[in-house]
C-alpha positions as CSV (number, residue, x, y, z in Angstrom):
1,M,17.4,-26.2,30.8
2,N,17.2,-29.7,31.3
3,Y,14.1,-30.9,30.4
4,P,13.1,-34.2,32.4
5,N,11.8,-37.3,30.9
6,I,8.6,-37.7,32.2
7,P,7.5,-40.7,34.5
8,L,4.2,-42.3,35.4
9,Y,4.0,-41.8,39.3
10,I,2.1,-45.0,40.9
11,N,1.5,-45.7,44.6
12,G,4.6,-43.7,45.6
13,E,6.7,-44.8,42.8
14,F,8.1,-43.4,39.5
15,L,8.0,-45.6,36.6
16,D,9.5,-44.3,33.6
17,H,9.4,-45.5,30.2
18,T,10.8,-48.8,30.3
19,N,8.7,-51.5,28.4
20,R,5.9,-48.8,28.0
21,D,4.8,-46.6,24.7
22,V,6.3,-43.0,25.1
23,K,5.3,-39.8,23.3
24,E,7.5,-37.2,22.4
25,V,7.2,-34.0,23.9
26,F,7.9,-30.6,21.7
27,N,8.9,-27.1,22.3
28,P,6.2,-24.8,20.8
29,V,9.0,-22.2,19.7
30,N,10.8,-24.6,17.5
31,H,9.0,-27.6,17.5
32,E,12.3,-29.7,18.6
33,C,11.6,-32.8,20.8
34,I,12.8,-31.8,24.3
35,G,11.6,-35.2,26.2
36,L,9.8,-38.5,26.3
37,M,6.7,-39.4,28.1
38,A,6.1,-42.9,29.5
39,C,2.1,-43.7,28.5
40,A,0.0,-45.8,31.0
41,S,-0.8,-49.8,29.7
42,Q,-3.9,-51.3,30.8
43,A,-1.7,-53.1,33.5
44,D,-0.5,-49.5,34.9
45,L,-4.3,-48.2,35.1
46,D,-5.2,-51.3,37.3
47,Y,-2.2,-50.8,39.7
48,A,-3.3,-47.4,39.8
49,L,-7.0,-48.3,40.7
50,E,-6.0,-50.9,43.2
51,S,-3.4,-48.2,45.0
52,S,-5.7,-45.4,45.1
53,Q,-8.6,-47.8,46.7
54,Q,-5.6,-49.1,49.3
55,A,-4.8,-45.8,50.4
56,F,-8.2,-44.5,50.4
57,Q,-9.4,-46.8,53.6
58,S,-6.6,-45.4,55.7
59,W,-6.2,-41.7,54.0
60,K,-10.1,-41.3,54.8
61,K,-9.4,-41.7,58.5
62,T,-6.1,-39.3,58.7
63,S,-6.7,-36.0,60.9
64,P,-7.4,-32.9,59.0
65,L,-4.7,-31.7,60.7
66,T,-2.2,-33.9,58.9
67,R,-3.5,-33.4,55.5
68,S,-3.2,-29.5,56.2
69,E,0.4,-30.1,57.0
70,I,1.2,-31.9,54.0
71,L,-0.5,-29.1,52.0
72,R,1.4,-26.6,53.7
73,T,4.8,-28.2,53.1
74,F,3.8,-28.7,49.5
75,A,3.2,-24.9,49.3
76,K,6.5,-24.2,50.7
77,L,8.2,-26.5,48.5
78,A,6.3,-25.2,45.4
79,R,7.5,-21.8,46.3
80,K,11.0,-22.9,46.8
81,K,11.3,-24.8,43.2
82,A,9.0,-22.0,41.4
83,A,11.7,-21.1,39.1
84,E,12.8,-24.6,38.1
85,I,9.2,-25.4,37.7
86,G,8.3,-22.7,35.4
87,C,11.2,-22.8,33.3
88,N,10.0,-26.4,32.2
89,I,6.3,-25.1,31.7
90,T,7.9,-22.4,29.4
91,L,9.6,-25.2,27.6
92,D,6.5,-27.5,26.8
93,Q,3.8,-24.8,27.0
94,G,5.4,-21.8,25.4
95,K,4.2,-19.2,27.9
96,P,6.4,-16.5,29.1
97,L,8.5,-17.3,32.1
98,K,7.2,-14.7,34.0
99,E,3.8,-16.1,33.8
100,A,4.5,-19.9,34.6
101,I,6.5,-19.0,37.4
102,A,3.5,-16.9,38.7
103,E,1.3,-19.9,38.0
104,V,3.4,-21.8,40.2
105,T,3.4,-19.6,43.1
106,V,-0.1,-18.8,43.0
107,C,-0.9,-22.7,42.8
108,A,0.9,-22.4,46.6
109,E,-1.8,-20.2,47.8
110,H,-4.1,-22.6,46.6
111,A,-2.7,-25.3,48.7
112,E,-2.5,-23.2,51.6
113,W,-6.1,-22.2,51.5
114,H,-7.2,-26.0,51.3
115,A,-5.2,-26.6,54.1
116,E,-7.0,-24.3,56.1
117,E,-10.5,-24.8,54.9
118,C,-9.7,-28.6,55.6
119,R,-10.0,-28.1,58.9
120,R,-13.3,-26.8,59.0
121,I,-15.3,-29.2,57.2
122,Y,-18.2,-29.3,59.6
123,G,-21.5,-31.4,59.9
124,R,-24.5,-30.4,62.1
125,V,-27.2,-31.6,64.7
126,I,-30.7,-31.2,63.9
127,P,-33.0,-30.7,66.6
128,P,-35.4,-33.7,67.1
129,R,-38.9,-34.4,67.4
130,N,-38.4,-36.6,70.1
131,P,-36.0,-35.7,72.7
132,N,-34.7,-39.6,72.9
133,I,-33.5,-39.2,69.2
134,Q,-30.2,-38.2,68.1
135,Q,-30.1,-36.5,64.5
136,L,-26.9,-35.6,62.8
137,V,-25.6,-34.8,59.5
138,V,-21.8,-35.6,58.5
139,R,-19.8,-35.2,55.6
140,E,-17.6,-38.2,54.4
141,P,-15.1,-38.2,51.3
142,V,-16.5,-39.7,48.3
143,G,-13.7,-42.1,47.8
144,V,-11.0,-42.3,45.1
145,C,-11.4,-39.6,42.2
146,L,-10.1,-39.4,38.6
147,A,-9.5,-35.9,37.3
148,F,-8.3,-34.8,33.6
149,S,-6.2,-31.5,33.6
150,P,-5.6,-29.6,30.6
151,W,-2.4,-28.1,28.8
152,N,-3.1,-24.5,29.1
153,F,-2.4,-23.9,32.7
154,P,-0.9,-27.4,33.6
155,F,0.5,-26.7,37.2
156,N,-3.0,-24.5,38.3
157,Q,-5.6,-26.4,37.2
158,A,-3.9,-29.7,38.3
159,I,-3.7,-28.4,42.1
160,R,-7.2,-27.4,42.1
161,K,-8.1,-30.6,41.8
162,I,-5.7,-32.8,43.9
163,S,-5.7,-30.0,46.6
164,A,-9.7,-30.3,47.0
165,A,-9.7,-34.2,46.6
166,I,-6.8,-35.2,49.4
167,A,-7.9,-32.1,51.3
168,A,-11.4,-33.8,51.6
169,G,-10.0,-37.0,52.4
170,C,-10.1,-38.1,49.0
171,T,-7.4,-40.2,46.9
172,I,-7.2,-39.2,43.3
173,I,-6.2,-40.3,39.9
174,L,-4.9,-37.7,37.9
175,K,-4.5,-37.9,34.2
176,G,-2.4,-34.8,33.0
177,S,-2.2,-33.3,29.7
178,G,0.4,-35.0,27.1
179,D,1.5,-31.9,25.3
180,T,2.6,-30.0,28.9
181,P,3.3,-32.9,31.4
182,S,6.3,-31.1,33.3
183,A,3.8,-29.3,35.8
184,V,1.7,-32.6,36.6
185,Y,5.4,-34.3,37.2
186,A,6.8,-31.5,39.4
187,I,3.2,-31.7,41.5
188,A,4.2,-35.3,42.0
189,Q,7.6,-34.9,42.8
190,L,6.7,-31.9,45.6
191,F,3.8,-34.4,47.0
192,H,6.3,-37.1,47.2
193,E,8.8,-35.0,49.2
194,A,6.1,-33.6,51.3
195,G,5.4,-36.7,52.7
196,L,2.0,-37.7,50.8
197,P,1.5,-41.7,51.6
198,N,1.7,-44.0,48.8
199,G,-1.4,-44.3,46.5
200,V,-3.0,-41.1,47.8
201,L,-1.9,-39.3,44.2
202,N,-1.4,-41.0,41.0
203,V,-0.3,-39.5,38.3
204,I,-0.7,-41.3,34.6
205,W,-0.4,-40.2,30.9
206,G,-1.3,-41.7,27.6
207,D,-4.2,-42.3,25.2
208,S,-7.2,-40.1,26.6
209,N,-9.8,-42.5,25.2
210,F,-8.3,-45.1,26.3
211,I,-7.6,-44.0,29.7
212,S,-11.4,-42.6,30.1
213,D,-13.1,-45.6,28.8
214,Y,-11.2,-47.9,30.9
215,I,-11.2,-46.0,34.3
216,I,-14.5,-44.3,34.5
217,K,-16.4,-47.7,34.3
218,S,-14.4,-49.1,37.0
219,P,-16.4,-49.4,40.4
220,I,-13.6,-48.2,42.5
221,I,-14.0,-44.7,40.5
222,Q,-16.4,-42.4,42.8
223,K,-16.2,-39.1,41.3
224,I,-14.5,-37.3,38.2
225,S,-13.5,-33.7,37.6
226,F,-12.8,-32.8,34.1
227,T,-10.9,-29.2,32.7
228,G,-11.1,-28.8,29.0
229,S,-13.1,-28.4,25.9
230,T,-17.2,-28.7,25.8
231,P,-17.3,-31.5,23.3
232,V,-15.0,-33.9,25.5
233,G,-16.7,-32.8,28.5
234,K,-20.0,-33.8,27.2
235,K,-18.5,-37.2,26.3
236,I,-17.1,-37.8,29.9
237,A,-20.3,-36.4,31.5
238,S,-22.1,-39.1,29.5
239,Q,-20.0,-41.8,30.2
240,A,-19.9,-41.1,33.9
241,S,-23.7,-40.9,34.0
242,L,-23.9,-44.6,32.8
243,Y,-22.6,-45.4,36.1
244,M,-24.0,-43.2,38.0
245,K,-20.9,-41.1,39.0
246,P,-20.7,-37.3,40.0
247,C,-18.7,-34.8,38.0
248,T,-17.3,-31.5,38.1
249,M,-17.0,-30.0,34.5
250,E,-15.1,-26.5,33.8
251,L,-15.4,-26.3,30.4
252,G,-15.1,-23.9,27.3
253,G,-15.9,-20.4,27.5
254,H,-16.5,-17.0,25.1
255,A,-16.4,-14.5,27.6
256,P,-18.1,-11.4,27.1
257,V,-17.0,-7.8,27.7
258,I,-19.5,-5.1,28.4
259,V,-17.8,-1.6,28.0
260,C,-20.8,1.0,28.8
261,D,-20.0,4.7,27.5
262,D,-19.4,6.1,31.2
263,A,-16.5,3.5,31.7
264,D,-13.0,5.0,32.4
265,I,-11.9,3.8,29.1
266,D,-7.9,4.1,29.9
267,A,-8.4,1.7,32.7
268,A,-10.7,-0.5,31.0
269,V,-8.0,-1.0,28.1
270,E,-5.2,-1.5,30.5
271,H,-7.3,-4.3,32.4
272,L,-8.5,-5.9,29.2
273,I,-5.7,-6.1,26.9
274,G,-3.0,-7.3,29.8
275,Y,-5.5,-10.2,30.6
276,K,-6.6,-11.0,27.4
277,F,-3.1,-11.7,25.8
278,R,-1.7,-13.6,29.1
279,N,-0.9,-17.6,27.8
280,A,-1.7,-16.0,24.2
281,G,-5.5,-16.0,24.7
282,Q,-5.4,-19.8,25.6
283,V,-7.4,-18.9,28.6
284,C,-11.0,-20.5,28.9
285,V,-12.0,-17.3,31.2
286,S,-10.2,-14.9,28.6
287,P,-12.2,-11.8,27.4
288,T,-13.3,-12.6,23.7
289,R,-16.3,-10.7,23.0
290,F,-15.7,-7.1,23.4
291,Y,-19.2,-5.2,23.6
292,V,-18.3,-1.3,23.4
293,Q,-21.1,1.4,23.6
294,E,-21.5,3.4,20.6
295,G,-20.5,6.6,22.0
296,I,-17.3,5.5,22.9
297,Y,-16.8,2.7,20.2
298,K,-14.4,4.8,18.3
299,E,-12.0,5.9,20.7
300,F,-11.8,2.4,22.4
301,S,-10.9,0.5,19.3
302,E,-8.0,3.0,18.6
303,K,-7.1,2.7,22.0
304,V,-7.1,-1.2,22.3
305,V,-5.1,-0.9,18.6
306,L,-2.6,1.1,20.3
307,R,-2.2,-0.9,23.5
308,T,-2.2,-4.2,21.8
309,K,0.8,-2.8,19.4
310,Q,2.8,-2.9,22.6
311,I,2.6,-6.6,23.2
312,K,5.9,-8.3,22.6
313,V,5.7,-11.6,20.9
314,G,8.8,-13.8,21.3
315,C,10.2,-17.0,23.1
316,G,9.2,-17.3,26.7
317,L,12.5,-17.5,28.1
318,D,13.3,-13.8,26.7
319,A,12.7,-11.5,29.7
320,S,11.3,-9.1,27.4
321,S,8.4,-11.2,25.8
322,D,5.0,-10.3,26.5
323,M,3.4,-13.3,24.8
324,G,4.8,-16.7,23.9
325,P,3.5,-19.2,20.9
326,L,0.4,-20.9,21.1
327,A,0.8,-24.6,22.5
328,Q,0.2,-26.1,19.5
329,A,0.7,-26.1,15.6
330,R,-3.1,-26.8,15.4
331,R,-3.9,-23.6,17.0
332,V,-2.1,-21.3,14.8
333,H,-4.0,-22.7,11.9
334,A,-7.3,-22.3,13.9
335,M,-6.3,-18.4,14.2
336,Q,-5.7,-18.0,10.3
337,Q,-9.1,-19.5,9.7
338,I,-10.8,-17.5,12.3
339,V,-9.4,-14.3,11.0
340,E,-10.0,-15.2,7.4
341,D,-13.7,-16.2,7.9
342,A,-14.3,-13.0,9.7
343,V,-12.7,-10.5,7.2
344,H,-14.6,-12.6,4.3
345,K,-17.8,-11.9,6.1
346,G,-17.1,-8.1,6.4
347,S,-15.3,-7.7,9.8
348,K,-12.4,-5.1,10.0
349,L,-9.2,-6.4,10.6
350,L,-7.9,-3.6,12.8
351,L,-4.1,-5.2,13.6
352,G,-2.4,-8.3,13.3
353,G,-4.4,-11.5,12.0
354,N,-1.1,-13.2,10.6
355,R,1.5,-16.0,11.6
356,I,4.8,-14.2,12.5
357,S,7.1,-16.7,11.1
358,D,7.2,-20.5,10.0
359,K,9.2,-21.4,12.6
360,G,7.4,-22.1,16.0
361,N,3.6,-21.2,17.0
362,F,4.2,-17.9,16.7
363,F,1.1,-15.5,15.8
364,E,0.3,-11.8,16.1
365,P,-1.8,-10.3,18.6
366,T,-5.3,-9.3,16.7
367,V,-7.9,-7.2,16.7
368,L,-11.2,-7.9,14.5
369,G,-13.7,-4.8,14.6
370,N,-17.3,-4.4,13.5
371,M,-17.8,-8.2,14.6
372,C,-21.2,-9.6,12.6
373,N,-22.9,-12.6,14.4
374,D,-22.5,-15.0,11.6
375,T,-18.5,-15.1,12.0
376,Q,-17.0,-18.3,13.2
377,F,-15.3,-16.1,16.0
378,M,-18.8,-14.7,17.4
379,N,-20.1,-18.5,17.8
380,D,-16.9,-20.7,18.5
381,E,-14.4,-20.1,21.4
382,P,-11.1,-18.7,19.7
383,F,-8.9,-20.0,22.3
384,G,-6.1,-17.3,20.8
385,P,-4.9,-14.1,20.7
386,I,-7.8,-12.4,18.9
387,I,-9.9,-9.6,20.4
388,G,-13.6,-9.0,18.5
389,L,-15.2,-5.7,18.9
390,I,-19.2,-4.9,18.7
391,P,-20.7,-1.9,19.0
392,F,-24.0,-1.7,21.0
393,D,-26.5,0.8,21.8
394,T,-28.5,-0.2,24.9
395,I,-27.8,-2.4,28.1
396,D,-31.0,-4.5,27.2
397,H,-29.6,-5.5,23.6
398,V,-26.2,-6.3,24.7
399,L,-27.2,-8.7,27.7
400,Q,-29.3,-10.1,25.1
401,E,-26.2,-10.5,22.4
402,A,-23.7,-11.4,25.6
403,N,-26.2,-14.4,26.6
404,R,-26.9,-15.4,22.9
405,L,-24.1,-18.2,23.0
406,P,-24.7,-21.5,25.0
407,F,-21.4,-20.7,26.9
408,G,-21.9,-19.6,30.3
409,L,-18.2,-19.4,32.5
410,A,-17.0,-15.8,32.6
411,S,-18.0,-12.4,31.9
412,Y,-16.9,-8.8,32.5
413,A,-18.2,-5.3,32.4
414,F,-16.5,-2.0,32.9
415,T,-18.7,1.2,33.9
416,T,-18.9,3.9,36.6
417,S,-22.8,3.5,37.0
418,S,-23.9,1.4,40.0
419,K,-27.5,0.9,38.2
420,N,-25.5,-0.2,35.0
421,A,-23.4,-2.6,37.3
422,H,-26.5,-3.8,39.2
423,Q,-28.1,-4.6,36.0
424,I,-25.2,-6.2,34.1
425,S,-24.4,-8.1,37.2
426,Y,-27.8,-9.9,37.5
427,G,-28.6,-10.0,33.6
428,L,-25.3,-12.0,32.5
429,E,-25.8,-15.7,32.1
430,A,-22.5,-16.7,33.8
431,G,-21.0,-18.4,36.3
432,M,-18.7,-15.6,37.2
433,V,-19.3,-12.1,36.8
434,S,-16.4,-9.2,37.2
435,I,-16.9,-5.4,37.1
436,N,-14.2,-3.0,36.6
437,H,-11.3,-5.3,37.3
438,M,-10.2,-8.9,36.4
439,G,-11.1,-10.5,39.6
440,L,-11.7,-14.4,38.9
441,A,-9.6,-17.5,40.0
442,L,-8.6,-16.6,43.6
443,A,-8.2,-19.5,45.7
444,E,-11.1,-18.5,48.1
445,T,-13.6,-17.7,45.6
446,P,-15.5,-20.3,43.5
447,F,-14.7,-21.0,39.7
448,G,-17.1,-22.5,37.5
449,G,-19.7,-22.1,34.6
450,I,-23.1,-22.7,34.0
451,K,-25.2,-23.9,30.5
452,D,-22.3,-25.5,28.3
453,S,-19.5,-24.3,30.0
454,G,-20.1,-27.0,32.8
455,F,-21.3,-27.5,36.5
456,G,-19.6,-27.5,40.0
457,S,-17.0,-25.1,41.1
458,E,-13.6,-25.5,42.1
459,G,-12.3,-23.1,44.7
460,G,-14.0,-21.2,47.6
461,V,-15.8,-23.4,50.2
462,E,-17.8,-24.5,47.3
463,T,-15.0,-26.7,46.1
464,F,-15.9,-29.5,48.7
465,D,-19.1,-29.9,47.2
466,G,-17.8,-32.5,44.5
467,Y,-15.4,-34.5,47.0
468,L,-17.8,-34.9,50.0
469,R,-20.9,-37.0,50.5
470,T,-23.7,-36.2,53.1
471,K,-24.8,-38.8,55.1
472,F,-27.6,-38.3,57.9
473,I,-27.9,-40.5,61.0
474,T,-30.6,-40.8,63.1
475,Q,-30.5,-42.7,66.5
476,L,-33.0,-43.8,69.2
477,N,-31.4,-43.7,72.9
């Protein structure tokens, strides 16, 4: 378990912390410093911009077959080194090792999918009104892209952006999370080994405000992709709009779950608890607001509590752990505040609600019942291991409640009625709806939200929309 010191990766060079500001990287299990991370200076940002622009001139002309082969090679290397990469993700992010390794292997699928799909970026011929005119529509890469990836799924969120950009023929500068940098560093190493030309991918770390303020205004940057909180996303989108630069924004969520009285309760509980407490609930599509129809509310609540009690919390490197620590100490305080507010306002604490120990960022898997709309939990994304249970009477009423918030990322429902499923599917205001299972975030499916949860999609054929321009060509022969 030799955690690496984290360098920058610019123009095919790994640049260490010598003569640069550094940031310490901490293990959330015990708050121990495990490594140092180099922070980019203004000169480093200029170097990244220049190398990205220079690389784009040749990369945009590179055959899709070449791009495809590099992505395939990346996928093979990622699978081969998944255990090592996963171990470092567990060390700096906290999630159980089995989850960390799975994150890497799943991302190999994303690289392979983009490797195939980039060979099918087609234009079209428009039949002309005049037989002497030829009308074409072509898709061209937008240019140099800037991406910001988050700390909760550091490998997954980064590779979605990188794969889409380089598959489309763009070059990309990625600003990774300073809290969990090992995954993005590993991605840079893998692409370097896979033979990606210098400058096509540049990886930087440092002060987020400084980097975004400086790079977004550069005329070299043509597109921005951000995954993170809604407030920060709105700030970046507003900066980009000043320079007329398109964005893809995958922001916060507060996913509702609708459990109808005809649902298979045991199956619903099993699906939801496993999905809810992965990565300690630090998942933008995590089910949070559990709306349960009155006829089954008591039984469902009891089974949720019993199943949640089985979640073993511990160090992610312990094979028996189902849930690791929260990634940052501030998240523990946020969980405590949410629980205290809910109980103060009349909600029932059915399970958990406390920090587990003073050492590390561990918090109990928590279940709150009879939630009221005036609680913090019911209005702000908890982003942690807390479930809120709310009884409802009719489908019409629960849809109103589920759509009450400005978020619209993921949503879920459990029912054996095709009528209920149809009404819920089309009634929920969300970018993604999953019925009777947890079926989101596959490489071949679009991932994105609406309202304050952002715009644009990553994954599916829609992923290339943000990285390609449409050009119309008309020629009189």
